Structures are given as structure tokens and as C-alpha cells.
Backbone as a chain_set.jsonl record, in Angstrom:
{"seq": "XXXXXXXXXXXXXXXXXXXXXXXXXXXXXXXXXXXXXXXXXXXXXXXXXXXXXXXXXXXXXXXXXXXXXXXXXXXXXXXXXXXXXXXXXXXXXXXXXXXXXXXXXXXXXXXXXXXXXXXXXXXXXXXXXXXXXXXXXXXXXXXXXXXXXXXXXXXXXXXXXXXXXXXXXXXXXXXXXXXXXXXXXXXXXXXXXXXXXXX", "coords": {"N": [[0.846, -1.192, 0.0], [0.632, 2.176, -0.939], [1.846, 4.844, 0.857], [2.901, 7.403, 0.612], [2.159, 9.876, -1.775], [2.625, 9.335, -5.318], [3.865, 11.402, -6.901], [5.072, 12.915, -4.918], [6.917, 11.1, -3.825], [8.489, 10.715, -6.069], [9.768, 13.213, -6.366], [11.187, 13.288, -3.967], [12.93, 11.162, -4.458], [14.36, 12.233, -6.636], [15.625, 14.499, -5.485], [17.2, 13.08, -3.719], [19.144, 12.014, -5.354], [20.971, 13.983, -5.718], [24.273, 15.241, -4.965], [25.416, 14.979, -1.629], [22.919, 15.082, -0.486], [20.935, 13.438, 1.636], [18.45, 10.854, 2.455], [16.674, 11.94, 4.445], [17.041, 14.736, 4.225], [16.231, 15.054, 1.583], [13.517, 14.459, 1.855], [12.732, 16.561, 3.557], [13.208, 18.817, 1.915], [11.381, 18.319, -0.159], [8.881, 18.379, 1.189], [8.976, 20.96, 2.114], [8.726, 22.393, -0.278], [6.169, 21.561, -0.92], [4.652, 22.82, 1.049], [4.995, 25.421, 0.33], [4.158, 28.086, -2.019], [2.53, 27.649, -5.225], [3.659, 29.256, -7.128], [6.256, 29.58, -6.167], [7.287, 26.995, -6.495], [7.152, 26.83, -9.263], [9.006, 28.8, -9.965], [11.357, 27.641, -9.039], [11.461, 25.356, -10.664], [11.688, 26.615, -13.169], [14.166, 27.85, -12.849], [15.879, 25.646, -12.746], [15.517, 24.595, -15.337], [16.415, 26.794, -16.849], [19.07, 26.752, -16.111], [20.013, 24.473, -17.429], [19.45, 25.194, -20.057], [20.678, 27.688, -20.57], [23.356, 27.675, -19.839], [26.678, 27.159, -20.909], [29.75, 25.634, -22.08], [32.762, 27.32, -21.861], [34.657, 27.994, -24.728], [37.317, 28.483, -24.551], [38.454, 28.241, -21.869], [37.005, 26.198, -20.709], [35.293, 26.637, -18.615], [32.119, 27.047, -16.914], [29.64, 29.002, -18.472], [27.658, 31.875, -19.494], [28.02, 33.058, -21.851], [30.162, 32.93, -24.744], [33.376, 33.818, -25.454], [33.842, 33.133, -21.876], [33.241, 35.392, -19.069], [35.667, 35.849, -17.691], [37.716, 34.999, -19.474], [37.237, 36.801, -21.493], [37.981, 39.212, -20.422], [40.048, 41.823, -20.787], [41.686, 43.056, -18.987], [42.813, 41.178, -17.367], [45.607, 38.988, -16.648], [46.672, 37.343, -19.278], [48.789, 35.733, -19.711], [49.218, 33.943, -17.764], [47.974, 30.917, -16.609], [45.781, 29.294, -14.501], [45.229, 26.033, -13.566], [42.449, 24.215, -12.717], [40.349, 21.82, -10.973], [37.476, 21.839, -10.98], [34.64, 23.998, -11.848], [33.747, 25.268, -9.481], [36.089, 25.643, -8.055], [37.227, 27.875, -9.208], [35.554, 29.903, -8.281], [36.308, 29.913, -5.589], [39.008, 30.81, -5.696], [38.617, 33.308, -6.898], [37.259, 34.683, -4.918], [39.289, 35.417, -3.21], [40.431, 37.601, -4.398], [43.021, 37.969, -5.199], [44.193, 36.743, -7.37], [45.028, 37.36, -10.692], [45.192, 36.261, -13.166], [44.138, 33.988, -15.802], [42.03, 31.055, -16.248], [41.865, 27.411, -16.445], [39.642, 24.759, -16.713], [39.517, 21.44, -15.738], [37.461, 19.659, -15.305], [37.38, 17.491, -13.516], [39.559, 14.817, -12.309], [42.365, 12.631, -12.961], [41.555, 9.344, -12.412], [41.972, 6.193, -12.044], [40.594, 4.231, -10.584], [37.935, 5.04, -10.688], [37.603, 4.876, -13.342], [38.386, 7.063, -14.863], [40.276, 8.624, -17.2], [43.01, 10.49, -18.773], [41.924, 11.26, -21.268], [39.294, 11.714, -20.688], [39.118, 14.14, -19.559], [39.5, 17.772, -19.806], [42.069, 18.109, -20.984], [43.428, 18.075, -23.458], [42.364, 20.389, -24.594], [43.561, 22.284, -22.972], [46.284, 21.965, -23.65], [46.166, 22.749, -26.309], [45.877, 25.469, -26.011], [48.397, 26.335, -25.413], [50.203, 26.553, -27.466], [50.605, 28.937, -28.81], [52.571, 30.512, -27.807], [52.174, 32.565, -25.963], [51.645, 32.081, -23.291], [53.185, 32.168, -20.163], [53.299, 30.966, -17.667], [52.003, 28.127, -15.986], [49.856, 27.435, -13.462], [49.305, 24.857, -11.375], [46.505, 23.828, -9.774], [45.237, 21.624, -8.542], [43.435, 19.426, -6.298], [44.817, 18.435, -3.104], [45.312, 15.483, -2.985], [45.51, 11.931, -3.679], [44.585, 11.533, -6.349], [44.534, 14.175, -7.302], [47.254, 14.867, -7.101], [48.378, 12.984, -8.847], [47.263, 13.815, -11.25], [48.361, 16.38, -11.417], [51.106, 15.788, -11.696], [51.037, 14.426, -14.129], [50.192, 16.467, -15.869], [52.356, 18.225, -15.587], [54.441, 16.781, -16.785], [53.567, 16.768, -19.42], [53.591, 19.484, -20.079], [56.089, 20.611, -19.507], [58.032, 20.135, -21.682], [57.314, 22.189, -23.393], [58.555, 24.48, -22.706], [57.409, 26.163, -20.767], [56.865, 27.69, -17.697], [56.009, 25.682, -14.964], [54.113, 25.686, -12.124], [53.084, 24.818, -8.777], [50.356, 25.072, -6.556], [50.962, 25.997, -3.151], [51.194, 23.669, -0.437], [50.221, 22.505, 2.778], [49.818, 22.911, 6.312], [46.559, 23.861, 7.228], [45.438, 27.116, 8.27], [44.836, 27.525, 11.701], [44.623, 24.86, 12.288], [45.351, 21.787, 14.081], [48.461, 20.24, 14.621], [48.625, 17.595, 15.493], [46.426, 16.33, 14.391], [46.836, 16.237, 11.712], [47.4, 14.59, 8.565], [49.921, 12.316, 7.215], [50.771, 13.043, 4.605], [50.052, 15.755, 4.445], [51.654, 16.849, 6.499], [54.204, 16.231, 5.504], [54.229, 17.77, 3.143], [53.997, 20.28, 4.319], [56.465, 20.503, 5.575], [58.195, 20.375, 3.362], [57.465, 22.679, 1.969], [58.197, 24.744, 3.599], [58.884, 28.061, 4.748], [61.053, 30.957, 5.168], [61.158, 32.41, 8.385]], "CA": [[0.0, 0.0, 0.0], [1.432, 3.39, -1.065], [1.504, 5.859, 1.865], [3.298, 8.696, 0.056], [1.73, 10.024, -3.173], [3.652, 9.029, -6.304], [4.598, 12.608, -7.29], [5.902, 13.307, -3.77], [8.024, 10.148, -3.76], [9.366, 10.956, -7.219], [10.616, 14.372, -6.071], [12.123, 12.849, -2.914], [13.952, 10.353, -5.121], [15.204, 13.114, -7.454], [16.497, 15.243, -4.566], [18.145, 12.112, -3.15], [20.215, 11.741, -6.322], [21.929, 15.091, -5.689], [25.373, 14.982, -4.034], [25.301, 15.555, -0.293], [21.529, 15.068, -0.025], [20.506, 12.129, 2.115], [17.001, 10.626, 2.412], [15.937, 12.872, 5.32], [17.096, 16.065, 3.618], [15.385, 14.995, 0.386], [12.13, 14.544, 2.328], [12.502, 17.924, 4.067], [13.116, 19.726, 0.775], [10.129, 18.048, -0.866], [7.74, 18.871, 1.969], [9.092, 22.424, 2.135], [8.122, 22.857, -1.525], [4.725, 21.295, -0.84], [4.037, 23.841, 1.91], [5.13, 26.726, -0.322], [3.174, 28.433, -3.051], [2.736, 27.077, -6.55], [4.568, 30.167, -7.812], [7.621, 29.281, -5.716], [7.676, 25.743, -7.148], [7.364, 27.137, -10.68], [10.262, 29.546, -10.06], [12.434, 26.666, -8.876], [11.488, 24.564, -11.887], [12.198, 27.463, -14.242], [15.592, 28.058, -12.609], [16.569, 24.413, -13.138], [15.494, 24.533, -16.796], [17.302, 27.85, -17.353], [20.429, 26.276, -15.876], [20.363, 23.544, -18.503], [19.298, 25.824, -21.371], [21.462, 28.913, -20.748], [24.765, 27.522, -19.484], [27.494, 26.445, -21.887], [31.162, 25.5, -21.73], [33.601, 28.305, -22.552], [35.512, 27.321, -25.717], [38.723, 28.747, -24.235], [38.91, 27.714, -20.575], [36.135, 25.088, -20.304], [34.484, 27.007, -17.456], [30.705, 27.239, -17.195], [29.453, 30.397, -18.86], [26.432, 32.251, -20.194], [28.442, 33.526, -23.165], [31.425, 32.344, -25.168], [34.069, 33.305, -24.281], [33.292, 33.499, -20.567], [33.583, 36.741, -18.595], [37.079, 35.924, -17.31], [38.541, 34.93, -20.692], [36.994, 38.004, -22.285], [38.43, 40.393, -19.686], [41.37, 42.24, -21.263], [42.493, 43.547, -17.869], [43.443, 40.053, -16.681], [46.894, 38.524, -17.168], [46.426, 36.187, -20.141], [50.036, 34.966, -19.806], [49.231, 32.994, -16.652], [46.776, 30.085, -16.551], [45.649, 28.406, -13.351], [44.468, 24.834, -13.908], [41.662, 23.749, -11.575], [39.562, 20.618, -11.242], [36.053, 22.092, -11.196], [34.269, 25.425, -11.867], [33.65, 25.807, -8.111], [37.428, 26.053, -7.613], [37.424, 29.252, -9.673], [34.855, 30.778, -7.329], [37.123, 30.007, -4.369], [40.162, 31.683, -5.944], [38.138, 34.657, -7.195], [36.89, 35.323, -3.647], [40.479, 35.988, -2.571], [40.755, 38.873, -5.04], [44.479, 38.045, -5.343], [44.667, 36.147, -8.621], [44.64, 38.215, -11.81], [45.358, 35.538, -14.416], [42.961, 33.295, -16.309], [41.899, 29.692, -15.739], [41.459, 26.285, -17.284], [38.923, 23.791, -15.886], [39.67, 20.073, -16.226], [36.206, 18.921, -15.061], [37.691, 16.233, -12.846], [40.967, 14.426, -12.18], [42.651, 11.264, -13.384], [41.205, 8.406, -11.345], [41.786, 4.853, -12.611], [39.6, 3.488, -9.801], [36.62, 5.429, -11.194], [37.62, 4.744, -14.794], [38.59, 8.377, -15.492], [41.629, 8.792, -17.718], [43.297, 11.817, -19.332], [41.041, 11.58, -22.391], [37.977, 12.079, -20.162], [39.242, 15.491, -19.013], [39.756, 18.833, -20.785], [43.525, 18.286, -21.042], [43.788, 18.418, -24.846], [41.997, 21.79, -24.786], [44.593, 23.07, -22.297], [47.501, 21.917, -24.465], [45.912, 23.562, -27.511], [46.031, 26.883, -25.65], [49.782, 26.64, -25.075], [51.078, 26.535, -28.64], [50.766, 30.258, -29.451], [53.733, 31.165, -27.218], [51.821, 33.696, -25.101], [51.541, 31.679, -21.881], [54.476, 32.084, -19.476], [53.227, 30.139, -16.462], [50.84, 27.31, -15.664], [49.749, 27.144, -12.033], [48.455, 23.682, -11.188], [45.772, 23.99, -8.509], [44.369, 20.48, -8.27], [43.352, 19.128, -4.868], [45.963, 17.751, -2.523], [44.993, 14.087, -2.678], [46.217, 11.042, -4.606], [44.163, 11.814, -7.724], [44.986, 15.521, -7.649], [48.705, 14.832, -7.28], [48.659, 12.228, -10.084], [46.884, 14.693, -12.367], [49.358, 17.458, -11.458], [52.349, 15.246, -12.256], [50.771, 14.125, -15.535], [50.192, 17.75, -16.578], [53.712, 18.757, -15.571], [55.231, 16.054, -17.792], [53.123, 17.192, -20.745], [53.819, 20.912, -20.321], [57.516, 20.973, -19.396], [58.744, 20.241, -22.973], [56.89, 23.383, -24.121], [59.315, 25.603, -22.132], [56.511, 27.02, -19.993], [57.059, 27.45, -16.269], [54.908, 24.985, -14.305], [54.175, 25.803, -10.671], [52.024, 24.104, -8.046], [49.976, 25.832, -5.364], [51.62, 25.49, -1.95], [50.394, 22.844, 0.455], [50.695, 22.466, 4.151], [48.794, 22.92, 7.347], [45.634, 24.983, 7.158], [45.451, 28.035, 9.408], [43.92, 27.148, 12.768], [44.552, 23.41, 12.487], [46.277, 21.199, 15.05], [49.414, 19.334, 13.979], [48.371, 16.197, 15.874], [45.354, 15.753, 13.576], [47.205, 16.279, 10.291], [47.862, 13.315, 8.01], [51.344, 12.288, 6.86], [51.026, 13.792, 3.368], [49.977, 17.184, 4.767], [52.84, 17.212, 7.275], [55.351, 16.173, 4.598], [54.162, 18.947, 2.281], [54.259, 21.451, 5.157], [57.915, 20.57, 5.753], [58.827, 20.659, 2.064], [57.126, 24.023, 1.525], [58.431, 25.702, 4.661], [59.512, 29.308, 4.332], [61.834, 31.647, 6.19], [60.304, 33.096, 9.345]], "C": [[0.888, 1.252, 0.0], [0.949, 4.422, -0.049], [1.776, 7.25, 1.31], [2.815, 8.769, -1.396], [2.912, 9.874, -4.139], [4.493, 10.249, -6.665], [5.515, 13.098, -6.168], [7.123, 12.398, -3.698], [9.015, 10.366, -4.902], [10.301, 12.131, -6.959], [11.62, 14.041, -4.972], [13.267, 12.063, -3.546], [14.908, 11.221, -5.943], [16.147, 13.941, -6.583], [17.571, 14.323, -4.004], [19.295, 11.759, -4.077], [21.28, 12.846, -6.325], [23.037, 14.802, -4.687], [25.154, 15.691, -2.699], [23.891, 15.584, 0.259], [21.152, 13.645, 0.35], [18.99, 12.023, 2.082], [16.194, 11.626, 3.242], [15.904, 14.277, 4.728], [16.221, 16.119, 2.377], [13.91, 15.116, 0.769], [11.805, 15.959, 2.795], [12.343, 18.918, 2.927], [11.79, 19.553, 0.036], [8.942, 18.625, -0.114], [7.786, 20.382, 2.15], [8.444, 23.005, 0.868], [6.614, 22.645, -1.516], [4.004, 22.367, -0.024], [4.072, 25.225, 1.266], [4.063, 26.936, -1.382], [3.512, 27.733, -4.365], [3.729, 27.928, -7.328], [6.026, 29.869, -7.445], [8.147, 28.01, -6.392], [7.962, 25.982, -8.634], [8.679, 27.887, -10.889], [11.46, 28.603, -9.945], [12.575, 25.82, -10.136], [12.07, 25.337, -13.06], [13.715, 27.675, -14.096], [16.406, 26.831, -13.018], [16.623, 24.298, -14.661], [16.418, 25.58, -17.416], [18.763, 27.434, -17.209], [20.881, 25.381, -17.018], [20.325, 24.206, -19.884], [20.29, 26.96, -21.631], [22.959, 28.758, -20.502], [25.484, 26.695, -20.544], [28.924, 26.349, -21.37], [31.949, 26.519, -22.551], [34.564, 27.563, -23.485], [37.001, 27.541, -25.451], [39.153, 28.0, -22.975], [38.1, 26.532, -20.05], [35.359, 25.375, -19.022], [33.012, 27.084, -17.883], [30.473, 28.714, -17.472], [28.086, 30.607, -19.486], [26.743, 32.755, -21.588], [29.778, 32.871, -23.492], [32.218, 33.39, -25.937], [33.416, 33.772, -22.976], [33.788, 34.885, -20.16], [35.074, 36.87, -18.294], [37.973, 35.91, -18.548], [38.399, 36.189, -21.55], [37.483, 39.288, -21.64], [39.864, 40.743, -20.074], [42.275, 42.731, -20.137], [43.226, 42.42, -17.144], [44.744, 39.67, -17.386], [46.672, 37.236, -17.967], [47.691, 35.357, -20.377], [50.141, 33.908, -18.725], [47.904, 32.25, -16.615], [46.824, 29.216, -15.304], [44.739, 27.252, -13.75], [43.778, 24.32, -12.647], [40.837, 22.531, -11.981], [38.145, 20.944, -11.695], [35.767, 23.6, -11.234], [34.163, 26.038, -10.468], [34.999, 26.264, -7.576], [37.729, 27.485, -8.046], [36.757, 30.226, -8.716], [35.689, 30.979, -6.074], [38.305, 30.95, -4.575], [39.733, 33.122, -6.221], [37.744, 35.41, -5.926], [38.086, 35.958, -2.967], [40.806, 37.366, -3.141], [42.235, 39.032, -5.326], [45.004, 37.507, -6.665], [44.132, 36.948, -9.8], [44.8, 37.539, -13.17], [44.036, 34.941, -14.883], [43.022, 31.833, -15.875], [41.756, 28.675, -16.86], [40.849, 25.231, -16.363], [39.037, 22.407, -16.516], [38.367, 19.278, -16.18], [36.491, 17.527, -14.514], [39.186, 16.026, -12.728], [41.125, 13.0, -12.691], [42.395, 10.334, -12.204], [40.936, 7.028, -11.947], [40.72, 4.032, -11.884], [38.186, 3.774, -10.303], [36.549, 5.365, -12.72], [37.784, 6.058, -15.535], [40.05, 8.512, -15.902], [41.817, 10.181, -18.283], [42.352, 12.227, -20.458], [39.632, 11.987, -21.943], [37.953, 13.501, -19.616], [39.535, 16.487, -20.136], [41.256, 19.153, -20.848], [43.969, 18.691, -22.442], [43.506, 19.896, -25.111], [43.023, 22.715, -24.118], [45.85, 23.115, -23.157], [47.356, 22.751, -25.727], [46.122, 25.049, -27.244], [47.491, 27.301, -25.513], [50.707, 26.766, -26.277], [51.273, 27.891, -29.309], [51.923, 31.053, -28.85], [53.428, 32.316, -26.29], [51.81, 33.346, -23.621], [52.93, 31.492, -21.291], [54.47, 31.11, -18.311], [51.906, 29.393, -16.396], [50.893, 27.037, -14.174], [48.803, 25.96, -11.887], [47.839, 23.752, -9.795], [44.767, 22.856, -8.323], [44.408, 20.19, -6.774], [44.56, 18.323, -4.396], [45.517, 16.37, -2.041], [45.661, 13.24, -3.749], [45.875, 11.369, -6.056], [44.646, 13.18, -8.195], [46.475, 15.579, -7.916], [49.075, 14.1, -8.574], [48.357, 13.088, -11.308], [47.906, 15.81, -12.532], [50.662, 16.967, -12.089], [52.199, 14.936, -13.743], [50.83, 15.414, -16.369], [51.6, 18.328, -16.676], [54.57, 18.092, -16.651], [54.839, 16.461, -19.213], [53.559, 18.612, -21.086], [55.297, 21.284, -20.321], [58.25, 21.051, -20.733], [58.386, 21.501, -23.775], [57.608, 24.652, -23.636], [58.407, 26.641, -21.476], [56.731, 26.668, -18.526], [55.813, 26.792, -15.679], [55.104, 25.105, -12.803], [52.983, 25.086, -10.061], [51.66, 24.962, -6.847], [50.621, 25.181, -4.14], [50.648, 24.646, -1.132], [50.991, 22.927, 1.847], [49.531, 22.485, 5.111], [47.859, 24.102, 7.175], [45.713, 25.835, 8.419], [44.42, 27.58, 10.434], [43.841, 25.656, 13.037], [45.579, 22.958, 13.522], [47.159, 20.181, 14.345], [49.071, 17.878, 14.274], [47.296, 15.533, 15.025], [45.683, 15.709, 12.093], [47.689, 14.916, 9.819], [49.313, 13.449, 7.555], [51.656, 13.107, 5.605], [51.026, 15.288, 3.642], [51.215, 17.635, 5.528], [54.098, 17.204, 6.401], [55.392, 17.412, 3.708], [54.453, 20.223, 3.079], [55.76, 21.622, 5.378], [58.609, 20.975, 4.458], [58.615, 22.108, 1.637], [57.369, 25.091, 2.6], [59.173, 26.924, 4.134], [60.301, 29.923, 5.474], [60.93, 32.455, 7.085], [60.839, 34.46, 9.66]], "O": [[1.787, 1.378, 0.832], [-0.212, 4.832, -0.08], [0.983, 8.17, 1.511], [3.034, 7.834, -2.166], [4.043, 10.239, -3.819], [5.718, 10.146, -6.73], [6.596, 13.628, -6.425], [8.244, 12.879, -3.529], [10.225, 10.22, -4.725], [11.486, 12.068, -7.287], [12.774, 14.465, -5.037], [14.432, 12.273, -3.209], [16.115, 10.983, -5.952], [17.329, 14.073, -6.898], [18.718, 14.734, -3.832], [20.321, 11.252, -3.621], [22.366, 12.66, -6.875], [22.78, 14.179, -3.656], [24.757, 16.856, -2.656], [23.68, 16.067, 1.371], [21.061, 12.764, -0.504], [18.31, 12.984, 1.724], [15.152, 12.107, 2.796], [14.862, 14.933, 4.729], [15.541, 17.117, 2.141], [13.143, 15.796, 0.088], [10.744, 16.497, 2.478], [11.451, 19.766, 2.96], [11.155, 20.536, -0.346], [8.09, 19.286, -0.707], [6.746, 21.017, 2.322], [7.706, 23.988, 0.937], [5.866, 23.465, -2.05], [2.891, 22.772, -0.358], [3.276, 26.098, 1.613], [3.195, 26.092, -1.607], [4.639, 27.285, -4.577], [4.542, 27.406, -8.092], [6.912, 29.901, -8.299], [9.304, 27.953, -6.809], [8.897, 25.408, -9.194], [9.385, 27.646, -11.867], [12.449, 28.749, -10.663], [13.686, 25.596, -10.618], [12.846, 24.796, -13.848], [14.449, 27.68, -15.084], [17.498, 26.964, -13.572], [17.662, 23.942, -15.216], [17.12, 25.297, -18.387], [19.59, 27.725, -18.074], [21.999, 25.513, -17.516], [21.08, 23.822, -20.778], [20.7, 27.178, -22.771], [23.746, 29.612, -20.911], [24.976, 25.676, -21.012], [29.256, 26.925, -20.334], [31.823, 26.578, -23.774], [35.214, 26.605, -23.067], [37.848, 26.875, -26.047], [40.103, 27.218, -23.006], [38.474, 25.928, -19.045], [34.823, 24.454, -18.406], [32.707, 27.174, -19.072], [31.034, 29.577, -16.796], [27.44, 29.665, -19.945], [25.845, 32.873, -22.422], [30.441, 32.324, -22.611], [31.766, 33.821, -26.998], [32.57, 34.666, -22.964], [34.644, 35.472, -20.822], [35.68, 37.893, -18.609], [38.89, 36.724, -18.657], [39.334, 36.585, -22.246], [37.407, 40.352, -22.255], [40.794, 40.02, -19.718], [43.492, 42.813, -20.307], [44.161, 42.68, -16.386], [44.951, 39.984, -18.558], [46.503, 36.164, -17.386], [47.673, 34.397, -21.146], [51.043, 33.071, -18.755], [46.838, 32.866, -16.593], [47.792, 28.489, -15.08], [43.619, 27.463, -14.214], [44.427, 24.027, -11.643], [40.651, 22.25, -13.165], [37.664, 20.388, -12.682], [36.555, 24.393, -10.717], [34.462, 27.22, -10.295], [35.062, 27.166, -6.741], [38.408, 28.223, -7.332], [37.333, 31.26, -8.377], [35.769, 32.091, -5.551], [38.576, 31.797, -3.725], [40.422, 34.058, -5.815], [37.878, 36.632, -5.86], [37.933, 36.93, -2.226], [41.388, 38.203, -2.451], [42.674, 40.13, -5.668], [46.143, 37.787, -7.039], [42.929, 37.188, -9.9], [44.574, 38.163, -14.207], [42.962, 35.332, -14.425], [43.97, 31.424, -15.204], [41.558, 29.009, -18.028], [41.451, 24.851, -15.359], [38.697, 22.22, -17.684], [38.195, 18.325, -16.939], [35.933, 16.53, -14.972], [39.98, 16.926, -13.005], [40.15, 12.262, -12.834], [42.957, 10.52, -11.124], [39.803, 6.725, -12.319], [40.024, 3.229, -12.504], [37.341, 2.879, -10.344], [35.546, 5.757, -13.316], [37.38, 6.177, -16.691], [40.946, 8.514, -15.058], [40.88, 10.979, -18.277], [42.015, 13.404, -20.591], [38.867, 12.541, -22.732], [36.894, 14.012, -19.251], [39.787, 16.094, -21.275], [41.657, 20.315, -20.775], [44.813, 19.576, -22.584], [44.294, 20.579, -25.764], [43.319, 23.794, -24.631], [46.419, 24.186, -23.37], [48.312, 23.389, -26.167], [46.499, 25.799, -28.144], [47.792, 28.495, -25.499], [51.89, 27.061, -26.11], [52.028, 27.995, -30.276], [52.23, 32.147, -29.322], [54.356, 33.0, -25.858], [51.952, 34.233, -22.779], [53.753, 30.758, -21.837], [55.49, 30.499, -17.994], [50.844, 29.935, -16.702], [51.866, 26.471, -13.676], [47.628, 26.055, -12.239], [48.538, 23.737, -8.782], [43.604, 23.087, -7.993], [45.305, 20.652, -6.068], [45.223, 17.634, -5.172], [45.368, 16.132, -0.843], [46.316, 13.78, -4.64], [46.767, 11.47, -6.898], [45.105, 13.335, -9.327], [46.919, 16.256, -8.843], [49.965, 14.531, -9.306], [49.11, 13.084, -12.282], [48.278, 16.151, -13.654], [51.251, 17.657, -12.921], [53.124, 15.157, -14.525], [51.44, 15.443, -17.438], [51.991, 18.856, -17.717], [55.333, 18.764, -17.346], [55.685, 16.495, -20.107], [53.861, 18.914, -22.241], [55.711, 22.178, -21.059], [59.044, 21.974, -20.912], [59.081, 21.841, -24.732], [57.311, 25.755, -24.094], [58.617, 27.845, -21.619], [56.776, 25.494, -18.16], [54.698, 27.278, -15.869], [56.129, 24.683, -12.266], [52.002, 24.786, -10.742], [52.54, 25.518, -6.19], [50.803, 23.964, -4.099], [49.44, 24.881, -1.137], [52.124, 23.367, 2.04], [48.407, 22.121, 4.765], [48.316, 25.231, 6.996], [46.019, 25.333, 9.501], [43.275, 27.285, 10.089], [43.086, 25.219, 13.906], [46.551, 23.661, 13.8], [46.674, 19.358, 13.569], [49.211, 17.02, 13.403], [47.248, 14.306, 14.94], [44.894, 15.197, 11.298], [48.314, 14.174, 10.577], [49.865, 14.549, 7.514], [52.681, 13.785, 5.544], [51.885, 16.015, 3.142], [51.769, 18.694, 5.234], [54.958, 18.073, 6.543], [56.443, 18.029, 3.536], [55.087, 21.144, 2.563], [56.271, 22.742, 5.371], [59.504, 21.82, 4.464], [59.492, 22.703, 1.011], [56.825, 26.193, 2.528], [59.976, 26.836, 3.205], [60.224, 29.462, 6.613], [60.018, 33.123, 6.598], [60.245, 35.187, 10.456]]}, "num_chains": 1, "name": "protein.A"}
């Protein structure tokens, strides 16, 4: 016997497919929408459809954009000689919040992960290499995550780019501000030692 109406269960199931949304949260979101107005539900539905209809991949940096090229690639005030390579579009938001980086980006849309069946051909690596043959880029900053997959991807990129006589740098790693040394893992502590600076 069905206790929950079919349309309610369907929305719970759809919310449950989103990353970070468990069964309880999916139920709460569904019932929140049920309690709201029809207009609110329509606005949410329209926003989801607009997301799929209006967003495209920038032909230069592979970032998500409403126009091609994206706002960052089209900005003449930015340093187009420096490219920061990131895993996902959300990483760009994090760096942009600092207000300290003035170069441009390239989004890989993932990392090399043999366990998950993701190889170099599944990422936007070829598009990055295509950008490097005009001789204008002086530095590639590799800003992949500090984990096994991120490190493997960084090393793979470094081997591909080094023969092009372009400086390849890696964002610094180490202990985050406010963290306790006793809780840090071995890789973080090793990187903290390797990247130590003069006090």
C-alpha cells in the first residue's frame, strides 16, 4: 500500500540523487516545496530549466558560462600569460573570492582516477595543451586538490607541459590556518615541511 503520493516520492527520489543530499534532507526539501506556493515551485522549476538551457562551456577555458568566451577569458584587464588549472568550476569561485589572482583559468572537469575509470582523455587536457602553442603563456599554475588523484593529475600535466618551455608551478600545500598538527595526516605534514619558508 502506497503511503506517500507518487509525485511526492518521485521528487524525494530526485532530490536524493543530488550529491550531499541524504534521504531525510530529500524529504525535508520536498515537503518544504509542498508547503510553499505554486509560484515558488514554478520559479524553482524554471531556474533548473534555465540552468540547462542557458549555461554552456567556454571554448577557451572550459568554465561554465552564459556567453562564449566566458567573462574571465573576455576580460582584457586580466593577465592572459598565466593560466591556473583547476579541477572544477567551483574552484574558480574560491580563488576569485580571494581577489588576489589576476590571471585566467582552465577547468579540467575532474581528475585522473583509474579506480573510477577516469583517464586523461575524459578530461579537458587536450583543450589546455591547444592553448599553449601560441607562445603567449608564461606560467601554468596547477591547482588540483591535494589528494592522490589531484597529485597524479598534477604530475601528468607537468610532464606534458615541461617540454613546451613554460614554467609549471604548483599551489603550496601544508597545514591549514587554525589546524592542530596532531590531527594532520602524513602527506599534509610532509608537504608542510617541504614548503616551509623563512620566518
